[in-house]
C-alpha positions in Angstrom: -31.4 -105.5 2.7 -34.3 -107.5 3.6 -37.0 -107.1 0.8 -34.6 -105.5 -1.8 -35.9 -106.0 -5.5 -32.4 -106.3 -7.3 -32.7 -105.1 -11.1 -33.4 -107.8 -13.4 -30.4 -108.1 -16.1 -31.2 -107.7 -19.7 -31.0 -110.9 -21.7 -28.8 -111.2 -25.3 -28.4 -114.4 -27.4 -25.0 -114.5 -25.3 -27.0 -114.4 -22.1 -27.2 -111.7 -19.5 -26.4 -108.2 -20.8 -25.1 -105.3 -18.8 -27.3 -103.0 -17.2 -27.5 -100.2 -19.3 -26.3 -96.7 -17.6 -30.3 -95.5 -16.7 -31.2 -98.4 -15.3 -27.6 -98.7 -13.1 -28.3 -95.1 -12.1 -32.0 -95.2 -11.6 -33.8 -95.8 -8.3 -34.9 -99.4 -6.6 -38.0 -99.6 -4.9 -38.0 -101.9 -2.0 -40.2 -103.2 0.7 -38.8 -103.5 3.9 -40.4 -105.1 7.2 -41.7 -101.1 8.3 -44.0 -101.0 11.0 -45.3 -97.9 8.7 -46.2 -100.4 5.5 -47.2 -103.4 7.7 -49.9 -101.8 9.7 -52.2 -98.7 9.4 -50.7 -95.5 10.8 -53.6 -95.0 13.1 -55.1 -97.8 14.6 -58.6 -97.4 16.7 -60.1 -100.2 18.3 -63.1 -101.8 17.2 -62.7 -100.1 13.6 -59.4 -101.9 12.6 -59.9 -105.8 13.0 -56.5 -106.5 12.3 -54.8 -104.0 14.3 -54.4 -106.5 17.3 -53.0 -109.3 15.2 -51.0 -107.4 13.7 -49.6 -106.0 16.9 -49.5 -109.7 18.2 -47.7 -110.6 15.5 -45.0 -107.8 15.9 -44.2 -107.9 19.5 -42.0 -105.3 20.7 -41.4 -104.3 17.2 -44.8 -102.5 17.3 -44.5 -100.6 19.7 -41.3 -99.0 17.8 -43.8 -97.8 15.3 -45.0 -95.2 17.9 -41.9 -93.0 17.1 -39.7 -95.2 14.8 -42.2 -96.8 12.3 -40.0 -95.7 9.4 -36.9 -98.0 10.2 -36.5 -101.6 11.2 -36.0 -102.4 15.0 -32.2 -103.1 15.9 -31.9 -104.8 19.4 -29.2 -103.5 21.3 -28.2 -104.8 25.3 -27.7 -101.4 27.6 -25.9 -101.2 30.6 -26.1 -98.1 32.6 -23.1 -97.5 35.2 -23.9 -94.9 37.6 -21.9 -94.8 40.5 -20.2 -96.9 43.4 -19.9 -97.3 47.1 -17.9 -98.7 50.1 -14.8 -99.2 47.7 -11.4 -99.4 49.4 -9.7 -95.7 49.3 -6.4 -96.9 49.2 -3.8 -99.6 47.6 -2.5 -102.2 49.8 0.8 -100.4 49.5 -1.1 -97.6 51.0 -1.6 -95.2 47.8 -4.6 -93.3 46.7 -6.5 -95.3 43.4 -9.1 -94.6 41.0 -11.9 -96.8 40.3 -13.3 -97.7 36.5 -15.7 -100.0 35.7 -15.1 -102.7 33.0 -17.9 -103.7 31.1 -17.2 -107.3 29.2 -19.2 -109.1 26.7 -17.5 -111.7 24.9 -14.8 -110.0 22.9 -16.1 -106.5 23.3 -15.1 -104.7 26.1 -15.4 -101.1 27.4 -14.1 -99.0 30.6 -15.3 -96.0 32.1 -13.1 -93.1 32.8 -11.0 -93.5 36.1 -12.1 -91.5 38.8 -10.4 -91.1 42.4 -11.7 -92.8 45.3 -11.6 -90.1 48.5 -10.5 -91.5 51.9 -13.4 -88.9 53.0 -16.0 -91.4 51.7 -16.4 -89.6 48.4 -18.3 -92.5 46.1 -17.2 -92.6 42.4 -19.6 -91.8 39.9 -19.5 -92.5 36.4 -23.1 -92.3 34.9 -22.0 -93.8 31.5 -24.1 -96.3 29.5 -22.7 -99.0 27.0 -24.6 -99.9 24.1 -24.0 -103.7 22.6 -25.7 -104.7 19.3 -27.8 -107.8 20.0 -26.8 -108.9 16.3 -23.6 -109.8 17.2 -23.5 -110.9 21.0 -20.9 -113.2 21.3 -21.6 -114.7 24.9 -24.7 -115.6 27.0 -23.2 -113.8 29.9 -22.5 -110.1 30.7 -19.9 -109.0 33.1 -19.4 -105.8 34.8 -15.9 -105.1 37.0 -14.7 -102.8 38.9 -11.3 -102.3 38.7 -8.8 -100.1 40.9 -5.3 -98.3 39.6 -3.1 -97.0 41.9 -0.2 -94.4 41.4 2.2 -97.0 40.6 0.5 -98.1 37.6 -0.8 -101.6 39.1 -4.4 -102.4 38.8 -6.5 -104.9 40.1 -10.2 -106.3 40.3 -11.9 -105.1 43.2 -14.9 -107.1 42.3 -17.5 -108.1 40.1 -21.4 -108.5 39.0 -22.5 -111.0 36.1 -25.6 -111.3 34.4 -27.4 -114.2 32.4 -28.5 -112.4 29.0 -31.7 -114.9 29.4 -33.0 -112.7 32.6 -32.5 -109.1 31.0 -35.5 -107.7 30.9 -37.0 -105.6 27.8 -38.0 -101.9 27.6 -39.2 -100.2 24.5 -39.7 -96.5 24.7 -42.7 -94.9 25.7 -41.9 -97.0 28.8 -40.0 -95.1 31.5 -36.3 -95.6 31.9 -35.2 -98.9 34.2 -34.5 -97.4 37.7 -30.6 -98.2 38.6 -30.3 -101.0 41.6 -26.9 -100.9 44.0 -25.6 -104.9 43.3 -23.0 -106.0 46.1 -19.8 -106.7 44.1 -18.3 -110.2 44.0 -14.6 -111.1 44.5 -12.9 -114.0 43.1 -10.4 -116.4 44.6 -12.3 -116.8 47.8 -11.6 -113.1 49.4 -14.0 -111.2 51.0 -16.4 -109.1 48.7 -15.9 -105.4 49.4 -18.3 -102.6 47.7 -21.5 -102.3 45.7 -22.2 -101.0 42.5 -25.2 -99.3 41.3 -26.1 -100.1 37.4 -29.0 -101.0 35.0 -29.4 -103.4 32.1 -32.1 -104.1 29.9 -32.4 -104.9 26.5 -33.8 -102.1 23.8 -33.8 -100.5 20.2 -32.3 -97.5 18.8 -35.2 -95.7 19.7 -34.0 -95.8 23.6 -33.2 -92.2 24.6 -30.1 -93.2 25.6 -28.8 -94.4 22.3 -27.3 -91.2 20.9 -24.4 -91.2 24.1 -24.0 -94.4 24.3 -20.6 -96.2 24.1 -21.6 -98.4 21.2 -19.7 -101.7 20.8 -19.1 -101.6 17.2 -17.1 -98.5 17.5 -15.1 -100.0 19.9 -11.8 -100.3 17.4 -11.9 -96.4 17.0 -8.5 -94.7 18.2 -8.7 -92.4 21.1 -11.8 -90.7 23.2 -12.0 -88.0 20.0 -12.4 -90.5 17.6 -14.7 -92.3 19.6 -17.2 -89.0 20.2 -16.9 -88.4 16.1 -19.0 -91.7 15.5 -22.1 -90.5 17.9 -25.5 -89.3 16.5 -25.8 -85.7 16.8 -28.7 -82.8 15.7 -27.2 -79.8 14.7 -29.0 -76.2 14.1 -27.5 -73.5 12.2 -27.3 -70.3 13.4 -30.0 -67.4 13.2 -28.8 -65.3 10.6 -29.8 -61.4 10.0 -29.1 -59.1 7.0 -27.1 -56.0 8.4 -28.1 -53.1 6.3 -25.7 -50.1 6.6 -25.6 -46.9 4.9 -22.5 -44.5 4.7 -23.9 -41.3 4.2 -21.0 -38.6 4.9 -18.4 -37.2 7.3 -17.7 -33.8 8.5 -14.5 -32.3 10.3 -11.9 -34.8 8.9 -8.3 -34.0 9.7 -6.1 -35.3 7.4 -2.4 -36.2 8.4 -0.8 -34.2 5.3 -2.8 -30.8 4.3 -0.4 -30.4 1.8 -2.4 -32.7 -0.9 -6.1 -33.0 -1.1 -8.3 -35.2 1.0 -9.3 -38.7 -0.6 -11.4 -40.0 1.9 -13.3 -43.4 1.9 -15.4 -45.5 4.6 -13.9 -49.0 5.4 -16.6 -51.1 6.8 -15.8 -54.9 8.6 -17.8 -56.9 10.3 -15.8 -60.4 11.2 -14.4 -61.7 7.8 -16.4 -58.9 6.0 -15.1 -56.0 4.7 -16.8 -53.7 2.8 -15.5 -50.1 1.0 -17.0 -46.9 -0.2 -15.5 -45.1 -3.5 -13.3 -42.1 -2.8 -15.0 -39.1 -1.7 -13.9 -35.6 -3.3 -11.0 -33.7 -1.8 -13.0 -31.7 0.9 -13.1 -32.3 4.7 -16.7 -32.4 4.3 -17.3 -35.5 2.1 -20.5 -37.3 0.9 -20.7 -40.8 -0.1 -24.6 -42.2 0.1 -23.3 -45.8 -0.4 -25.4 -48.6 1.0 -24.0 -52.1 1.9 -25.6 -55.0 3.4 -23.9 -57.8 5.6 -24.7 -61.2 7.4 -24.6 -61.5 11.1 -25.4 -64.1 13.0 -27.1 -64.2 17.1 -26.0 -63.4 19.2 -24.6 -60.3 17.5 -20.9 -60.2 19.9 -19.3 -59.5 16.6 -18.9 -55.4 16.7 -19.4 -53.4 13.7 -15.7 -51.6 12.8 -15.8 -48.3 10.9 -12.8 -46.5 9.8 -12.5 -43.4 7.6 -9.5 -43.6 5.7 -7.6 -41.1 3.3 -5.8 -42.7 0.2 -2.6 -41.7 -0.3 -1.2 -43.6 -3.0 -2.7 -47.0 -5.1 -3.0 -49.5 -2.0 -2.0 -47.3 0.7 -4.6 -45.8 3.1 -3.8 -43.8 6.4 -6.7 -44.2 8.6 -8.5 -41.0 9.7 -10.6 -42.0 12.7 -12.7 -44.9 13.8 -15.5 -46.0 15.6 -16.5 -49.4 17.2 -20.2 -49.7 17.1 -22.2 -53.0 18.4 -25.1 -54.3 16.3 -27.7 -53.5 18.8 -27.6 -50.4 18.2 -28.7 -51.0 14.6 -32.6 -50.5 14.3 -34.9 -53.8 13.9 -37.1 -54.2 10.9 -39.1 -57.1 11.2 -41.0 -56.2 8.2 -41.5 -54.1 4.8 -43.9 -51.8 6.9 -41.3 -50.5 9.2 -40.7 -46.7 9.8 -37.8 -45.3 7.5 -34.5 -45.8 9.7 -33.1 -42.2 10.4 -29.0 -41.7 9.8 -27.1 -41.2 13.2 -23.8 -39.2 13.6 -21.0 -41.1 15.6 -17.9 -39.3 16.5 -14.6 -41.0 15.3 -11.9 -41.9 17.3 -8.3 -40.7 16.1 -6.0 -43.7 15.3 -3.6 -43.0 18.4 -5.9 -42.0 20.6 -5.5 -43.8 24.2 -9.0 -45.9 24.4 -9.4 -45.0 28.3 -8.8 -41.3 28.0 -12.1 -39.0 27.8 -13.8 -38.2 25.0 -12.2 -35.4 23.3 -14.0 -32.1 23.3 -13.5 -31.9 19.1 -13.8 -35.2 17.3 -14.6 -35.8 13.6 -18.1 -37.0 12.5 -19.3 -39.5 10.6 -23.4 -40.3 9.6 -24.4 -44.0 9.3 -27.7 -45.8 8.7 -27.8 -49.2 10.5 -30.6 -51.4 10.3 -31.0 -55.3 10.9 -33.4 -56.8 8.6 -35.4 -59.3 9.8 -37.8 -59.7 7.2 -35.8 -60.8 4.5 -34.9 -65.0 4.6 -31.0 -65.2 4.7 -29.7 -67.5 1.9 -27.4 -69.9 2.4 -28.1 -72.2 -0.3 -29.5 -72.0 -3.7 -33.0 -70.8 -4.2 -33.6 -73.8 -6.6 -33.4 -76.3 -4.0 -33.3 -74.6 -1.2 -35.1 -76.6 2.2 -36.1 -73.3 3.9 -38.0 -69.8 2.6 -38.9 -68.7 6.5 -37.8 -64.9 7.1 -35.6 -64.8 10.2 -38.3 -62.6 11.9 -39.9 -65.6 13.9 -43.6 -63.1 14.2 -43.3 -63.1 10.6 -43.4 -66.8 9.7 -46.3 -68.8 9.0 -47.4 -71.8 11.0 -45.9 -75.3 9.7 -48.4 -76.9 7.1 -47.2 -80.5 7.8 -44.0 -83.1 8.8 -41.4 -84.7 6.9 -39.9 -88.1 8.4 -37.3 -89.9 6.8 -36.1 -93.1 8.0 -31.9 -93.6 7.0 -31.7 -97.5 6.6 -28.5 -98.3 5.6 -26.7 -98.6 2.1 -24.9 -101.2 -0.2 -21.8 -101.4 -2.1 -20.3 -98.6 -1.0 -16.7 -98.3 -2.0 -13.4 -98.7 -0.2 -12.5 -95.0 1.0 -9.6 -96.0 3.0 -8.1 -99.3 1.3 -4.6 -98.0 1.3 -5.5 -98.0 5.3 -6.0 -101.5 5.4 -10.1 -100.7 6.0 -13.2 -100.4 3.9 -15.2 -97.5 5.0 -16.4 -95.6 8.0 -19.7 -94.1 6.6 -22.2 -91.9 7.9 -24.7 -89.8 6.7 -25.9 -86.2 7.0 -29.3 -85.1 6.6 -30.4 -81.2 6.3 -33.6 -80.1 6.0 -34.4 -75.7 7.1 -32.4 -74.8 10.3 -31.8 -78.7 11.4 -28.9 -80.6 10.5 -28.9 -84.3 11.7 -25.7 -86.6 11.8 -26.1 -90.3 11.8 -23.7 -92.3 14.2 -20.6 -93.9 12.0 -20.6 -97.5 11.0 -17.1 -98.7 11.1 -15.3 -100.6 8.6 -18.0 -102.0 6.3 -19.5 -101.6 2.7 -23.1 -102.0 4.0 -23.7 -100.2 6.7 -27.1 -100.2 8.7 -28.0 -97.1 10.6 -32.0 -97.3 11.1 -32.0 -93.8 12.6 -35.5 -91.9 12.0 -35.7 -88.1 12.3 -38.4 -85.3 11.9 -38.7 -82.2 10.6 -41.5 -79.0 10.6 -42.5 -78.4 6.7 -43.5 -74.8 6.3 -43.2 -75.1 2.5 -44.0 -77.7 0.2 -41.6 -76.4 -2.6 -38.2 -77.3 -0.7 -35.4 -80.1 -1.0 -34.2 -82.4 1.7 -30.4 -83.4 1.0 -28.6 -86.5 2.3 -25.3 -86.9 1.7 -23.0 -89.9 2.8 -19.5 -89.0 4.0 -16.6 -91.2 5.1 -15.1 -90.7 8.8 -11.7 -89.1 8.2 -11.0 -89.0 12.0 -10.8 -93.0 11.8 -8.4 -95.3 11.0 -6.2 -93.0 8.9 -2.6 -93.5 9.4 -2.0 -90.0 9.1 -4.8 -89.1 11.5 -7.3 -86.3 11.5 -7.9 -86.4 7.4 -11.1 -84.8 5.6 -14.1 -86.7 5.8 -14.7 -87.7 2.1 -17.6 -87.4 -0.1 -19.1 -90.6 -1.0 -22.1 -89.5 -2.4 -25.5 -87.1 -2.2 -29.4 -87.6 -2.8 -31.5 -84.7 -3.2 -35.6 -85.4 -2.6 -38.3 -82.2 -3.4 -41.0 -82.1 -1.4 -43.6 -81.3 -4.0 -42.9 -84.3 -6.0 -44.1 -86.8 -3.1 -47.4 -87.5 -2.6 -48.8 -87.3 1.2 -48.8 -90.0 4.1 -47.1 -92.4 1.5 -44.1 -94.0 2.5 -41.4 -94.2 0.0 -38.7 -96.6 0.0 -36.1 -96.8 -2.3 -32.2 -97.3 -2.9 -30.7 -94.1 -4.2 -27.9 -94.2 -6.3 -24.9 -92.7 -4.9 -23.1 -90.9 -7.9 -19.8 -88.5 -7.5 -18.3 -86.9 -10.1 -14.1 -87.2 -10.0 -11.7 -85.9 -12.8 -11.7 -89.6 -13.9 -15.5 -89.3 -14.8 -18.5 -90.3 -12.9 -18.8 -93.0 -10.3 -21.2 -94.7 -8.8 -20.0 -95.5 -5.0 -22.9 -97.2 -4.0 -26.6 -96.9 -2.7 -28.3 -95.1 0.2 -31.6 -96.8 1.3 -34.6 -94.2 2.5 -37.8 -94.6 3.7 -39.6 -91.0 2.9 -43.2 -90.0 4.6 -44.4 -86.1 4.1 -47.6 -85.9 6.2 -49.5 -82.9 5.8 -52.0 -81.4 8.7 -53.3 -78.2 7.2 -54.2 -78.6 3.4 -55.9 -75.2 2.8 -52.6 -73.7 3.8 -50.4 -76.1 1.8 -52.9 -75.3 -1.3 -52.7 -71.6 -0.8 -48.9 -71.8 -0.5 -48.8 -72.4 -4.5 -50.4 -68.8 -4.8 -47.8 -66.7 -2.2 -44.3 -65.8 -3.2 -41.4 -68.0 -2.6 -39.5 -65.7 -0.8 -40.7 -63.6 2.2 -42.0 -60.3 1.0 -39.3 -57.8 1.9 -37.4 -59.8 -1.0 -39.7 -57.9 -3.4 -40.4 -54.4 -1.9 -36.4 -54.1 -0.9 -35.1 -56.4 -3.6 -31.4 -57.5 -3.3 -29.1 -57.2 -6.4 -28.1 -60.7 -8.1 -24.4 -60.0 -7.1 -25.1 -58.9 -3.7 -27.3 -62.1 -3.1 -24.2 -63.9 -4.3 -21.4 -62.2 -2.1 -23.9 -62.7 0.9 -24.8 -66.2 0.5 -21.1 -67.3 0.3 -20.5 -65.4 3.3 -23.7 -67.2 5.2 -22.4 -70.3 4.0 -18.9 -69.4 5.7 -20.4 -68.4 8.9 -22.5 -71.1 8.9 -19.4 -73.5 8.3 -17.7 -71.8 11.2 -20.3 -72.1 13.7 -21.1 -75.9 13.4 -17.0 -76.8 13.0 -17.2 -75.5 16.6 -20.0 -78.3 17.6 -19.0 -81.2 19.9 -18.1 -83.5 17.8 -17.7 -81.3 15.1 -19.7 -80.6 11.8 -16.4 -80.6 9.5 -15.6 -77.4 7.2 -15.9 -79.9 4.3 -19.0 -81.7 4.9 -21.3 -78.1 5.5 -19.9 -76.7 2.1 -20.7 -80.0 0.3 -24.1 -79.7 1.5 -24.5 -76.1 1.0 -22.9 -76.5 -2.8 -20.1 -73.8 -2.1 -18.6 -74.1 -5.4 -21.7 -74.3 -7.3 -21.4 -70.7 -9.3 -18.0 -71.5 -10.5 -18.1 -72.1 -14.1 -18.3 -76.0 -15.8 -18.7 -76.8 -19.5 -20.3 -80.1 -18.6 -23.0 -77.8 -16.9 -23.3 -75.4 -19.5 -24.4 -78.2 -21.8 -27.0 -79.5 -19.5 -28.5 -76.4 -19.2 -28.5 -75.6 -22.9 -30.1 -79.1 -23.3 -32.6 -78.0 -21.0 -33.6 -74.9 -22.8 -34.1 -77.1 -25.9 -36.3 -79.9 -23.9 -38.4 -77.0 -22.7 -39.1 -75.5 -26.6 -39.4 -79.2 -28.1 -43.0 -78.7 -27.1 -43.6 -75.5 -29.2 -41.0 -77.5 -32.4 -43.3 -80.4 -31.8 -46.5 -77.8 -32.4 -45.1 -76.4 -35.5 -44.1 -79.5 -37.0 -48.1 -80.8 -36.6 -48.8 -77.8 -38.0 -46.5 -78.1 -41.1 -47.8 -81.4 -41.4 -51.3 -80.1 -41.9 -50.3 -77.4 -44.1 -48.6 -80.2 -46.7 -51.7 -82.3 -46.3 -49.7 -85.3 -45.2 -53.0 -87.1 -43.7 -55.8 -85.1 -45.7 -58.6 -86.5 -43.1 -56.8 -85.1 -40.2 -56.6 -81.5 -42.3 -60.0 -81.5 -43.3 -60.6 -82.0 -39.4 -58.8 -79.0 -38.7 -60.7 -77.1 -41.1 -63.9 -78.0 -39.7 -62.5 -77.2 -36.3 -61.3 -73.8 -37.3 -64.5 -72.9 -39.0 -66.3 -73.8 -36.0 -64.4 -71.7 -33.6 -64.4 -68.9 -36.1 -68.3 -68.8 -36.0 -68.6 -69.3 -32.5 -65.6 -67.4 -31.0 -67.0 -67.7 -27.5 -65.7 -71.1 -27.4 -62.2 -70.6 -28.1 -61.2 -70.4 -24.7 -62.8 -73.0 -23.2 -61.8 -75.2 -25.9 -58.3 -74.4 -24.9 -58.6 -75.1 -21.3 -60.6 -78.2 -22.0 -58.0 -79.5 -24.0 -55.4 -78.7 -21.1 -57.7 -80.6 -18.8 -58.1 -83.6 -20.8 -54.5 -83.7 -21.8 -53.5 -83.6 -17.6 -56.5 -86.3 -17.0 -54.3 -88.4 -19.5 -50.8 -88.1 -18.0 -51.9 -88.3 -14.9 -51.7 -92.5 -15.9 -48.1 -91.7 -16.7 -47.3 -89.8 -13.6 -44.1 -89.9 -11.5 -44.1 -93.4 -9.5 -40.7 -92.6 -7.7 -38.8 -89.5 -6.3 -36.8 -87.4 -8.2 -33.2 -88.1 -7.5 -29.7 -86.9 -9.7 -29.9 -87.7 -13.3 -26.8 -88.6 -15.2 -28.2 -87.9 -18.7 -29.7 -84.8 -17.8 -26.4 -83.6 -16.1 -24.1 -84.8 -18.9 -21.9 -86.7 -16.6 -21.8 -90.2 -18.7 -20.2 -89.1 -21.5 -18.2 -86.0 -20.6 -14.9 -85.2 -22.1 -12.1 -85.9 -19.2 -10.5 -82.7 -19.8 -13.9 -80.8 -19.4 -14.3 -82.5 -15.7 -10.6 -81.6 -14.9 -11.2 -78.1 -15.9 -14.7 -78.5 -13.8 -12.2 -79.7 -10.4 -9.6 -77.2 -11.4 -9.3 -74.9 -8.5 -9.7 -71.2 -8.8 -7.6 -69.0 -9.7 -6.5 -71.9 -11.6 -3.3 -74.4 -10.8 -2.9 -76.2 -14.3 0.0 -75.4 -16.5 0.5 -72.2 -19.1 -0.4 -75.0 -21.8 -3.6 -76.4 -20.9 -4.7 -73.0 -19.9 -4.4 -71.9 -23.3 -5.8 -74.7 -24.7 -9.2 -74.3 -22.7 -8.9 -70.8 -23.5 -8.8 -71.2 -27.0 -11.7 -73.8 -26.7 -13.9 -71.5 -24.4 -12.9 -68.8 -27.5 -14.3 -71.1 -30.0 -17.8 -72.0 -28.1 -18.1 -68.1 -27.4 -17.6 -67.3 -30.9 -20.4 -69.9 -31.9 -22.7 -68.1 -29.2 -21.8 -64.7 -30.2 -23.0 -65.4 -33.6 -26.4 -66.6 -32.1 -26.6 -63.5 -30.4 -25.7 -61.3 -33.3 -28.4 -62.7 -35.1 -30.8 -62.6 -32.7 -29.7 -58.7 -32.5 -30.0 -58.3 -36.0 -33.5 -59.4 -36.1 -34.8 -56.8 -33.6 -33.0 -54.2 -35.4 -34.8 -54.8 -38.7 -38.0 -54.9 -36.6 -36.8 -51.4 -35.6 -36.0 -50.4 -39.1 -39.6 -50.7 -40.5 -40.6 -47.1 -38.6 -37.0 -45.6 -38.2 -36.9 -44.6 -41.6 -33.1 -45.5 -41.9 -34.3 -47.5 -45.5 -36.6 -44.8 -46.4 -37.9 -46.8 -49.5 -38.8 -49.9 -46.9 -40.1 -47.4 -44.2 -42.4 -46.0 -46.6 -43.9 -49.1 -48.2 -44.5 -50.4 -45.1 -46.3 -46.9 -43.8 -48.5 -47.0 -46.9 -49.7 -50.9 -46.6 -50.1 -49.9 -42.8 -52.8 -47.9 -44.0 -54.3 -50.2 -46.5 -54.4 -53.0 -44.2 -56.2 -50.6 -41.5 -58.8 -49.4 -43.9 -59.3 -53.2 -44.8 -59.6 -54.1 -41.4 -61.9 -51.5 -40.5 -64.4 -52.5 -43.3 -64.0 -56.2 -43.3 -65.3 -58.6 -40.6 -63.0 -59.9 -38.4 -64.4 -63.5 -38.6 -64.2 -63.0 -42.8 -60.5 -62.1 -42.3 -59.5 -64.8 -40.1 -61.3 -67.4 -42.2 -59.3 -66.0 -45.4 -56.0 -66.0 -43.4 -56.3 -69.8 -42.3 -57.5 -70.8 -45.6 -54.3 -69.4 -46.8 -51.8 -70.8 -45.0 -54.0 -74.0 -45.2 -53.8 -74.6 -48.6 -53.0 -77.5 -50.5 -49.2 -77.3 -51.7 -50.7 -77.7 -55.0 -50.9 -74.3 -54.6 -47.9 -73.3 -52.9 -44.7 -71.9 -54.1 -41.4 -73.3 -53.1 -40.1 -70.0 -53.1 -39.9 -67.6 -49.8 -43.4 -65.5 -49.1 -43.0 -61.9 -49.8 -43.4 -60.6 -46.2 -40.6 -62.9 -45.5 -38.3 -61.4 -48.3 -39.1 -57.8 -47.1 -38.2 -58.5 -43.8 -35.0 -59.8 -45.1 -34.0 -56.7 -46.7 -34.4 -54.4 -44.0 -31.1 -52.9 -42.8 -29.5 -54.0 -39.2 -26.4 -52.5 -37.6 -24.5 -55.0 -38.4 -22.4 -53.1 -40.9 -21.7 -50.6 -38.6 -19.8 -53.1 -36.0 -16.0 -52.7 -36.3 
């Protein structure tokens, strides 16, 4: 990539040393020739003297900066074939013919679908755009030929039109589209020409509106029209998801199939693939449950809610007593937490053997339900730690946008070959997700260094969100078995709150993938990112607002239920996007949404433990510093601490101002060492570099396990040993808490009597002695010289250690 700065190798006695892991897996800052970097974003005539010079130097590339200023301009030759007229309607043998257009440029050749030419003067129409990369032009002449194909399989050239590329006009948005013109077809071999072809030819860039749906010359080797469709760039939107809350209250007049035994009725609720059941009611025809369940529904709410009352006659065997099918439109919508209470309603249950076309029976069993569509929630399909959208489902309850996120997907380098067994390298494409908007770049075929140069824009409603960009290998192209899954190459996450506004970040992000064999670097992704704020006051106020909509706090959902609903939401999103054209495949959506993030991983457990230890390392450093003060390792520092302490005791009103002033000065001091690069995947933090291969194999195991019994037994024993150490730590914490409770519980009457008597003495001393004097005495005692300090434990520590705990009461 132009402007890329390769990492400088470390020099050793014998020459260059291997790149250390942290630099190998780190970011590489670049300076590509982007319009957003080379010139100011807003050029005001008269105020910026370099604007005219920059525009003159950039030429047509400066125009692209109006919308595509985060990517490098890529030239394409566009051919828009519209329709033809006055073509021969029959072959020389007298049969009907089909007409098609062939566009030829060097070795690149593209054809339109064959369209029949009617004898009644019907003119064939194609309306197809062909795009040829200007970087790979193999000829100075473009030829567009109309070919005729008869029923016998014969094919011939009706006529052609030739263009000299030096005479092709240049068109860059925001120019209007080039108007197509009629061209008379030329004949070969001295034949009389017949027919005309309407088309337009121009030189443009990837900013052209015809670019996404055009036939690209770099996709000409794809097998079949379906494979070509999967190579195009597309934008997708997640379906609008809403929580459906259903409460099964009670039922009346249930009729059992067998009256000789007591009834054990329960309610089965089913919405598409989501099934929930109540507990069995009492042995009565009028049971009560009062159980509430939540489902994930998606617009346009075409799936009904099926409510079935069943009688549990034996374990695993239920007999239906009645059923009712309710459309979701019958549920009451609730857009905020101020909505009125949803009243339960009675519904008639139809017997399982009743004819649906039969009129409603005079007597029917009843069930009481309470249903509501809670639009005030945000349906979580991602983890809240790196979610890209926190807006409620209700559109009126959403806040206005605070800015704009622009991402330029420039390219990638040093990708690993994913189809080496098929004689190919990699057919790479990118998928980016932020909020409900998904974008997919076009697929660059058979290369390890693809260049996309595509730019996308998202509205930002909350700065504390994360954008995810993933590189995949297109499994629909080049695979010998055909139709294989899209293989993951790597993932990049960028948190918007870590970005400076109006700054363009251009970096190579490492693409890292964990395999059972270990951590692998599969390449580097080149991105240009810019976060623009349009409402500074609203953005700063967002830091004081709740992360989720208010309904999550006024009507909270349990953690277990949130995990279940998140899994269901991911399944709905994956199913909906897989039905698009071209489909965003299920494995792509699941990897983007981290569908398996809830599964156990010993590597993640170690990483989280180290995160906890790192969090408390500041407290440990303070304790170590205070111990150094107490030990008089540096007498001058200890004396200064004594003086500061005495000043704060004499003037207690300075304590809080001193603390906050100290925090202010620390913040100013750390400003020089602020991160200059966006956050990325940290291999050291993730414990991915030195992980045991068996731990990785366990992490990639299926659920339930598919490994042999001896391996499962070994892992179980290892987990038992780890759990034993955790059990000891938890037991020690419980022991310390029980000793604190034993101070006043009279479990040890002598210890409690001593503590109660000392409490009275301390209360009297604190009452008659000024607080400042007590603080001076206490601090001087704690900071006394080691010469006056004993190595034995203190009396309060010994007293606390002798208090009874409940460890001796455990079996």
